[in-house]
py3Dmol code that shows the C-alpha trace and the ligand (Angstrom):
import py3Dmol

protein = """\
ATOM      1  CA  MET A   1     123.312  66.883 160.501  1.00  0.00           C
ATOM      2  CA  ASN A   2     122.685  63.700 162.288  1.00  0.00           C
ATOM      3  CA  LYS A   3     124.015  63.345 165.720  1.00  0.00           C
ATOM      4  CA  ILE A   4     121.537  62.708 168.397  1.00  0.00           C
ATOM      5  CA  LEU A   5     122.138  62.666 172.227  1.00  0.00           C
ATOM      6  CA  ILE A   6     119.940  60.488 174.275  1.00  0.00           C
ATOM      7  CA  ILE A   7     119.810  61.235 177.979  1.00  0.00           C
ATOM      8  CA  GLU A   8     117.933  58.295 179.643  1.00  0.00           C
ATOM      9  CA  ASP A   9     118.542  56.370 182.720  1.00  0.00           C
ATOM     10  CA  GLU A  10     116.436  53.392 181.806  1.00  0.00           C
ATOM     11  CA  GLN A  11     118.758  51.104 179.728  1.00  0.00           C
ATOM     12  CA  ALA A  12     115.848  49.263 178.016  1.00  0.00           C
ATOM     13  CA  ILE A  13     114.481  52.405 176.681  1.00  0.00           C
ATOM     14  CA  ALA A  14     117.643  54.001 175.660  1.00  0.00           C
ATOM     15  CA  GLU A  15     118.618  50.940 173.601  1.00  0.00           C
ATOM     16  CA  LEU A  16     115.191  50.922 172.022  1.00  0.00           C
ATOM     17  CA  GLU A  17     115.594  54.559 171.003  1.00  0.00           C
ATOM     18  CA  LYS A  18     119.066  54.022 169.919  1.00  0.00           C
ATOM     19  CA  ASP A  19     118.268  51.077 167.752  1.00  0.00           C
ATOM     20  CA  TYR A  20     115.340  52.713 165.951  1.00  0.00           C
ATOM     21  CA  LEU A  21     117.239  55.941 165.326  1.00  0.00           C
ATOM     22  CA  GLU A  22     120.442  54.255 164.066  1.00  0.00           C
ATOM     23  CA  MET A  23     118.246  52.118 161.680  1.00  0.00           C
ATOM     24  CA  ASN A  24     117.170  55.595 160.398  1.00  0.00           C
ATOM     25  CA  GLY A  25     120.641  56.811 159.750  1.00  0.00           C
ATOM     26  CA  PHE A  26     121.237  58.728 162.945  1.00  0.00           C
ATOM     27  CA  GLU A  27     124.434  58.684 165.002  1.00  0.00           C
ATOM     28  CA  ILE A  28     123.561  58.025 168.587  1.00  0.00           C
ATOM     29  CA  THR A  29     125.320  58.913 171.907  1.00  0.00           C
ATOM     30  CA  VAL A  30     123.774  57.696 175.104  1.00  0.00           C
ATOM     31  CA  CYS A  31     124.182  59.095 178.652  1.00  0.00           C
ATOM     32  CA  ASN A  32     122.588  57.542 181.694  1.00  0.00           C
ATOM     33  CA  ASP A  33     122.434  60.424 184.026  1.00  0.00           C
ATOM     34  CA  GLY A  34     121.755  64.122 183.905  1.00  0.00           C
ATOM     35  CA  LYS A  35     125.074  65.439 184.961  1.00  0.00           C
ATOM     36  CA  THR A  36     127.043  63.494 182.085  1.00  0.00           C
ATOM     37  CA  GLY A  37     124.203  64.193 179.660  1.00  0.00           C
ATOM     38  CA  GLN A  38     124.423  68.020 180.204  1.00  0.00           C
ATOM     39  CA  GLU A  39     128.137  67.982 179.991  1.00  0.00           C
ATOM     40  CA  VAL A  40     128.045  66.091 176.766  1.00  0.00           C
ATOM     41  CA  ALA A  41     125.298  68.312 175.493  1.00  0.00           C
ATOM     42  CA  LEU A  42     127.133  71.512 176.206  1.00  0.00           C
ATOM     43  CA  ASN A  43     130.651  70.305 175.103  1.00  0.00           C
ATOM     44  CA  SER A  44     130.020  68.336 171.909  1.00  0.00           C
ATOM     45  CA  ASP A  45     128.300  68.841 168.678  1.00  0.00           C
ATOM     46  CA  VAL A  46     124.982  67.382 168.721  1.00  0.00           C
ATOM     47  CA  ASP A  47     122.075  68.096 166.396  1.00  0.00           C
ATOM     48  CA  LEU A  48     119.151  67.013 168.583  1.00  0.00           C
ATOM     49  CA  ILE A  49     118.638  65.840 172.239  1.00  0.00           C
ATOM     50  CA  ILE A  50     116.238  63.308 173.513  1.00  0.00           C
ATOM     51  CA  LEU A  51     115.967  64.175 177.290  1.00  0.00           C
ATOM     52  CA  ASP A  52     114.236  61.948 179.855  1.00  0.00           C
ATOM     53  CA  LEU A  53     112.691  64.112 182.745  1.00  0.00           C
ATOM     54  CA  MET A  54     113.494  61.865 185.826  1.00  0.00           C
ATOM     55  CA  LEU A  55     117.122  61.321 185.911  1.00  0.00           C
ATOM     56  CA  PRO A  56     119.891  60.682 188.643  1.00  0.00           C
ATOM     57  CA  GLU A  57     122.231  63.444 189.552  1.00  0.00           C
ATOM     58  CA  VAL A  58     120.576  66.449 187.832  1.00  0.00           C
ATOM     59  CA  ASP A  59     116.867  66.197 186.549  1.00  0.00           C
ATOM     60  CA  GLY A  60     115.697  66.795 183.044  1.00  0.00           C
ATOM     61  CA  TYR A  61     114.174  70.114 183.769  1.00  0.00           C
ATOM     62  CA  GLU A  62     117.463  71.565 184.943  1.00  0.00           C
ATOM     63  CA  VAL A  63     119.392  69.872 182.067  1.00  0.00           C
ATOM     64  CA  CYS A  64     117.074  71.382 179.569  1.00  0.00           C
ATOM     65  CA  ARG A  65     117.347  74.929 181.199  1.00  0.00           C
ATOM     66  CA  ARG A  66     121.079  74.638 181.280  1.00  0.00           C
ATOM     67  CA  ILE A  67     121.436  73.523 177.572  1.00  0.00           C
ATOM     68  CA  ARG A  68     119.054  76.375 176.595  1.00  0.00           C
ATOM     69  CA  GLU A  69     121.077  79.011 178.143  1.00  0.00           C
ATOM     70  CA  GLU A  70     123.912  78.175 175.559  1.00  0.00           C
ATOM     71  CA  LYS A  71     122.358  76.267 172.597  1.00  0.00           C
ATOM     72  CA  ASP A  72     119.322  76.351 170.394  1.00  0.00           C
ATOM     73  CA  VAL A  73     119.680  72.586 169.416  1.00  0.00           C
ATOM     74  CA  PRO A  74     116.247  70.900 169.433  1.00  0.00           C
ATOM     75  CA  ILE A  75     115.289  69.107 172.732  1.00  0.00           C
ATOM     76  CA  ILE A  76     112.528  66.570 172.919  1.00  0.00           C
ATOM     77  CA  MET A  77     111.511  65.775 176.422  1.00  0.00           C
ATOM     78  CA  VAL A  78     110.163  62.372 177.442  1.00  0.00           C
ATOM     79  CA  SER A  79     108.364  61.418 180.644  1.00  0.00           C
ATOM     80  CA  ALA A  80     106.507  58.483 182.072  1.00  0.00           C
ATOM     81  CA  LYS A  81     103.858  60.765 183.507  1.00  0.00           C
ATOM     82  CA  LYS A  82     101.394  62.880 181.454  1.00  0.00           C
ATOM     83  CA  GLU A  83     101.164  65.518 184.209  1.00  0.00           C
ATOM     84  CA  ASP A  84     104.911  66.089 183.940  1.00  0.00           C
ATOM     85  CA  LEU A  85     104.297  67.373 180.392  1.00  0.00           C
ATOM     86  CA  ASP A  86     101.981  70.231 181.799  1.00  0.00           C
ATOM     87  CA  LYS A  87     104.893  71.027 184.089  1.00  0.00           C
ATOM     88  CA  ILE A  88     107.474  71.146 181.344  1.00  0.00           C
ATOM     89  CA  LEU A  89     105.098  73.563 179.510  1.00  0.00           C
ATOM     90  CA  GLY A  90     104.338  75.561 182.548  1.00  0.00           C
ATOM     91  CA  LEU A  91     107.912  76.024 183.584  1.00  0.00           C
ATOM     92  CA  GLY A  92     108.931  77.103 180.182  1.00  0.00           C
ATOM     93  CA  VAL A  93     112.263  75.349 180.221  1.00  0.00           C
ATOM     94  CA  GLY A  94     112.598  75.752 176.544  1.00  0.00           C
ATOM     95  CA  ALA A  95     111.946  72.106 175.248  1.00  0.00           C
ATOM     96  CA  ASP A  96     110.791  71.946 171.623  1.00  0.00           C
ATOM     97  CA  ASP A  97     108.741  68.880 172.112  1.00  0.00           C
ATOM     98  CA  TYR A  98     107.655  66.370 174.653  1.00  0.00           C
ATOM     99  CA  MET A  99     106.380  62.732 174.533  1.00  0.00           C
ATOM    100  CA  THR A 100     104.843  60.432 177.096  1.00  0.00           C
ATOM    101  CA  LYS A 101     106.300  56.912 177.756  1.00  0.00           C
ATOM    102  CA  PRO A 102     105.520  54.480 176.236  1.00  0.00           C
ATOM    103  CA  PHE A 103     105.537  55.950 172.770  1.00  0.00           C
ATOM    104  CA  SER A 104     106.038  54.041 169.439  1.00  0.00           C
ATOM    105  CA  PRO A 105     109.453  54.234 168.167  1.00  0.00           C
ATOM    106  CA  SER A 106     108.163  55.377 164.674  1.00  0.00           C
ATOM    107  CA  GLU A 107     106.464  58.272 166.232  1.00  0.00           C
ATOM    108  CA  LEU A 108     109.787  59.280 167.968  1.00  0.00           C
ATOM    109  CA  VAL A 109     111.678  58.879 164.655  1.00  0.00           C
ATOM    110  CA  ALA A 110     109.054  61.017 162.791  1.00  0.00           C
ATOM    111  CA  ARG A 111     109.341  63.765 165.444  1.00  0.00           C
ATOM    112  CA  VAL A 112     113.029  63.640 165.446  1.00  0.00           C
ATOM    113  CA  LYS A 113     113.129  64.105 161.740  1.00  0.00           C
ATOM    114  CA  ALA A 114     110.670  66.921 161.873  1.00  0.00           C
ATOM    115  CA  HIS A 115     112.723  68.844 164.381  1.00  0.00           C
ATOM    116  CA  MET A 116     115.988  67.892 162.499  1.00  0.00           C
ATOM    117  CA  THR A 117     114.695  69.546 159.385  1.00  0.00           C
ATOM    118  CA  ARG A 118     113.494  72.765 161.099  1.00  0.00           C
ATOM    119  CA  TYR A 119     116.719  72.982 162.867  1.00  0.00           C
ATOM    120  CA  SER A 120     118.931  72.457 159.875  1.00  0.00           C
ATOM    121  CA  ARG A 121     116.784  75.187 158.014  1.00  0.00           C
ATOM    122  CA  LEU A 122     117.528  77.631 160.841  1.00  0.00           C
ATOM    123  CA  VAL A 123     121.207  76.858 160.854  1.00  0.00           C
ATOM    124  CA  ASN A 124     121.403  77.332 157.186  1.00  0.00           C
ATOM    125  CA  ALA A 125     119.472  80.628 157.461  1.00  0.00           C
ATOM    126  CA  LYS A 126     121.942  81.830 160.010  1.00  0.00           C
ATOM    127  CA  LYS A 127     124.855  80.786 157.738  1.00  0.00           C
ATOM    128  CA  SER A 128     123.684  82.637 154.831  1.00  0.00           C
ATOM    129  CA  ASN A 129     122.959  85.659 156.938  1.00  0.00           C
ATOM    130  CA  HIS A 130     126.835  85.815 157.332  1.00  0.00           C
ATOM    131  CA  ASN A 131     127.098  86.631 153.772  1.00  0.00           C
ATOM    132  CA  ASP A 132     124.433  88.797 152.325  1.00  0.00           C
ATOM    133  CA  ILE A 133     122.868  86.300 149.847  1.00  0.00           C
ATOM    134  CA  LEU A 134     120.054  86.800 147.298  1.00  0.00           C
ATOM    135  CA  GLU A 135     118.236  83.530 146.135  1.00  0.00           C
ATOM    136  CA  ILE A 136     115.579  83.457 143.442  1.00  0.00           C
ATOM    137  CA  LYS A 137     114.685  80.406 141.096  1.00  0.00           C
ATOM    138  CA  GLY A 138     118.047  78.775 141.295  1.00  0.00           C
ATOM    139  CA  LEU A 139     119.951  82.016 140.912  1.00  0.00           C
ATOM    140  CA  ARG A 140     122.159  82.768 143.990  1.00  0.00           C
ATOM    141  CA  ILE A 141     124.023  85.924 144.472  1.00  0.00           C
ATOM    142  CA  ASP A 142     126.450  86.432 147.108  1.00  0.00           C
ATOM    143  CA  LYS A 143     126.543  90.196 147.481  1.00  0.00           C
ATOM    144  CA  THR A 144     129.434  90.186 150.000  1.00  0.00           C
ATOM    145  CA  ALA A 145     131.640  88.249 147.609  1.00  0.00           C
ATOM    146  CA  ARG A 146     129.979  89.569 144.413  1.00  0.00           C
ATOM    147  CA  ARG A 147     129.707  85.919 143.196  1.00  0.00           C
ATOM    148  CA  VAL A 148     126.953  84.572 141.122  1.00  0.00           C
ATOM    149  CA  PHE A 149     125.738  80.828 140.882  1.00  0.00           C
ATOM    150  CA  ILE A 150     123.106  79.440 138.645  1.00  0.00           C
ATOM    151  CA  ASN A 151     121.802  76.011 140.039  1.00  0.00           C
ATOM    152  CA  GLY A 152     125.020  75.688 142.083  1.00  0.00           C
ATOM    153  CA  VAL A 153     127.485  76.377 139.261  1.00  0.00           C
ATOM    154  CA  GLU A 154     129.408  79.643 139.452  1.00  0.00           C
ATOM    155  CA  LYS A 155     129.231  82.065 136.601  1.00  0.00           C
ATOM    156  CA  GLN A 156     131.549  85.029 135.831  1.00  0.00           C
ATOM    157  CA  PHE A 157     130.294  88.365 135.084  1.00  0.00           C
ATOM    158  CA  THR A 158     131.922  91.677 134.577  1.00  0.00           C
ATOM    159  CA  THR A 159     131.375  94.513 136.938  1.00  0.00           C
ATOM    160  CA  LYS A 160     128.707  96.182 134.991  1.00  0.00           C
ATOM    161  CA  GLU A 161     126.992  92.948 134.171  1.00  0.00           C
ATOM    162  CA  TYR A 162     126.875  91.987 137.801  1.00  0.00           C
ATOM    163  CA  ASP A 163     125.621  95.359 138.776  1.00  0.00           C
ATOM    164  CA  LEU A 164     122.791  95.164 136.275  1.00  0.00           C
ATOM    165  CA  LEU A 165     121.814  91.591 137.244  1.00  0.00           C
ATOM    166  CA  LEU A 166     121.912  92.411 140.915  1.00  0.00           C
ATOM    167  CA  PHE A 167     119.800  95.604 140.438  1.00  0.00           C
ATOM    168  CA  LEU A 168     117.172  93.746 138.524  1.00  0.00           C
ATOM    169  CA  ALA A 169     117.147  90.733 140.890  1.00  0.00           C
ATOM    170  CA  GLU A 170     116.710  93.030 143.892  1.00  0.00           C
ATOM    171  CA  HIS A 171     113.619  94.575 142.279  1.00  0.00           C
ATOM    172  CA  PRO A 172     111.771  91.478 141.153  1.00  0.00           C
ATOM    173  CA  ASP A 173     108.657  91.937 138.719  1.00  0.00           C
ATOM    174  CA  GLU A 174     109.354  95.657 138.416  1.00  0.00           C
ATOM    175  CA  VAL A 175     109.676  96.971 134.720  1.00  0.00           C
ATOM    176  CA  PHE A 176     112.636  99.231 134.033  1.00  0.00           C
ATOM    177  CA  ARG A 177     113.030 101.416 131.081  1.00  0.00           C
ATOM    178  CA  LYS A 178     116.550 101.025 129.344  1.00  0.00           C
ATOM    179  CA  GLN A 179     117.440 104.594 129.945  1.00  0.00           C
ATOM    180  CA  ASP A 180     116.655 104.220 133.778  1.00  0.00           C
ATOM    181  CA  LEU A 181     118.841 101.183 134.005  1.00  0.00           C
ATOM    182  CA  PHE A 182     121.615 102.987 132.138  1.00  0.00           C
ATOM    183  CA  LYS A 183     121.424 105.845 134.666  1.00  0.00           C
ATOM    184  CA  GLU A 184     121.292 103.477 137.536  1.00  0.00           C
ATOM    185  CA  ILE A 185     124.178 101.242 136.597  1.00  0.00           C
ATOM    186  CA  TRP A 186     126.421 103.639 134.728  1.00  0.00           C
ATOM    187  CA  GLY A 187     125.661 106.514 136.973  1.00  0.00           C
ATOM    188  CA  MET A 188     125.458 109.339 134.410  1.00  0.00           C
ATOM    189  CA  GLU A 189     122.808 111.178 132.361  1.00  0.00           C
ATOM    190  CA  SER A 190     122.478 109.214 129.172  1.00  0.00           C
ATOM    191  CA  VAL A 191     121.597 110.438 125.750  1.00  0.00           C
ATOM    192  CA  GLY A 192     120.928 107.588 123.476  1.00  0.00           C
ATOM    193  CA  ASP A 193     123.575 105.280 124.711  1.00  0.00           C
ATOM    194  CA  ILE A 194     120.987 102.727 125.977  1.00  0.00           C
ATOM    195  CA  THR A 195     122.098 100.169 123.489  1.00  0.00           C
ATOM    196  CA  THR A 196     124.866  99.529 126.151  1.00  0.00           C
ATOM    197  CA  VAL A 197     122.060  98.152 128.362  1.00  0.00           C
ATOM    198  CA  THR A 198     120.786  95.974 125.549  1.00  0.00           C
ATOM    199  CA  VAL A 199     124.246  94.593 124.903  1.00  0.00           C
ATOM    200  CA  HIS A 200     124.851  93.919 128.642  1.00  0.00           C
ATOM    201  CA  ILE A 201     121.452  92.114 129.114  1.00  0.00           C
ATOM    202  CA  LYS A 202     122.390  89.942 126.095  1.00  0.00           C
ATOM    203  CA  LYS A 203     125.700  88.921 127.620  1.00  0.00           C
ATOM    204  CA  ILE A 204     124.022  88.233 131.034  1.00  0.00           C
ATOM    205  CA  ARG A 205     121.582  85.915 129.378  1.00  0.00           C
ATOM    206  CA  GLU A 206     124.234  84.062 127.362  1.00  0.00           C
ATOM    207  CA  LYS A 207     125.810  83.258 130.864  1.00  0.00           C
ATOM    208  CA  MET A 208     122.825  82.418 132.857  1.00  0.00           C
ATOM    209  CA  GLU A 209     120.124  81.122 130.489  1.00  0.00           C
ATOM    210  CA  ASP A 210     119.957  77.611 129.061  1.00  0.00           C
ATOM    211  CA  ASP A 211     118.286  79.124 126.207  1.00  0.00           C
ATOM    212  CA  PRO A 212     119.047  82.907 125.930  1.00  0.00           C
ATOM    213  CA  SER A 213     116.195  83.430 123.313  1.00  0.00           C
ATOM    214  CA  THR A 214     113.453  82.336 125.889  1.00  0.00           C
ATOM    215  CA  PRO A 215     115.001  83.850 129.020  1.00  0.00           C
ATOM    216  CA  ARG A 216     113.832  82.444 132.363  1.00  0.00           C
ATOM    217  CA  TYR A 217     115.145  85.313 134.485  1.00  0.00           C
ATOM    218  CA  ILE A 218     115.313  88.756 132.489  1.00  0.00           C
ATOM    219  CA  GLU A 219     112.287  89.365 130.397  1.00  0.00           C
ATOM    220  CA  THR A 220     112.162  91.958 127.650  1.00  0.00           C
ATOM    221  CA  ILE A 221     109.139  94.067 127.722  1.00  0.00           C
ATOM    222  CA  TRP A 222     108.837  95.327 124.236  1.00  0.00           C
ATOM    223  CA  GLY A 223     109.066  99.011 123.718  1.00  0.00           C
ATOM    224  CA  VAL A 224     109.709  99.647 127.480  1.00  0.00           C
ATOM    225  CA  GLY A 225     112.674  97.732 128.944  1.00  0.00           C
ATOM    226  CA  TYR A 226     113.422  94.671 131.160  1.00  0.00           C
ATOM    227  CA  ARG A 227     111.958  92.985 134.160  1.00  0.00           C
ATOM    228  CA  PHE A 228     113.308  90.331 136.418  1.00  0.00           C
ATOM    229  CA  LYS A 229     110.794  87.589 136.367  1.00  0.00           C
ATOM    230  CA  VAL A 230     109.923  85.825 139.525  1.00  0.00           C
ATOM    231  CA  SER A 231     106.835  83.691 138.585  1.00  0.00           C
TER     232      SER A 231
END
"""
ligand_1 = """\
1
CA
Ca 114.023 58.121 184.047
"""
view = py3Dmol.view(width=600, height=400)
view.addModel(protein, "pdb")
view.setStyle({"model": 0}, {"cartoon": {"style": "trace"}})
view.addModel(ligand_1, "xyz")
view.setStyle({"model": 1}, {"stick": {}})
view.zoomTo()
view.show()
């Protein structure tokens, strides 16, 4: 996530922006008019757009509006006139930020980084919605694929171990009695077979804990049962 499109007709400004952003590890494409800029924005993968307002062919308002119809990529608008910025806001063209020229390159870089971070979070959140993911304290359960990862490393669980772990993780900080867990996971009225739960919890801990005797995840509540610890 580091591709930036600069749409700017003033060569000197475009060069300055390009140099500073490249120094900060970004990959830059420059377009010098609105029409080309809009085409590149819509037809290639860019992660952020710096868009000048006064442009030949198609102006920045229109370019911004057009991009927004199709993409939620961050757009920072720049203009030489402060008054224009009120207009950008007033028109609600969908820009994420705006700056008045001349601005310091370091301010531009700071804003670019801030928007990039926010956007990559958004993109990642969308990706993980694709599969149903539960994440707590380094534990990641992909419910769609029934896969479990601890700090990024996949761990293998049996069906019942998985069901038990997921059930507890989906009810963080709630204490469950062993007999209730048994009923929940094994799905039958239990009379005294709650040692099955104890055995399964032990197995789960061996797989997910660095030190199973002082568990970080599933805590024993003596005389009661278990709880998935969040804090
Ligand atoms: Ca201009």
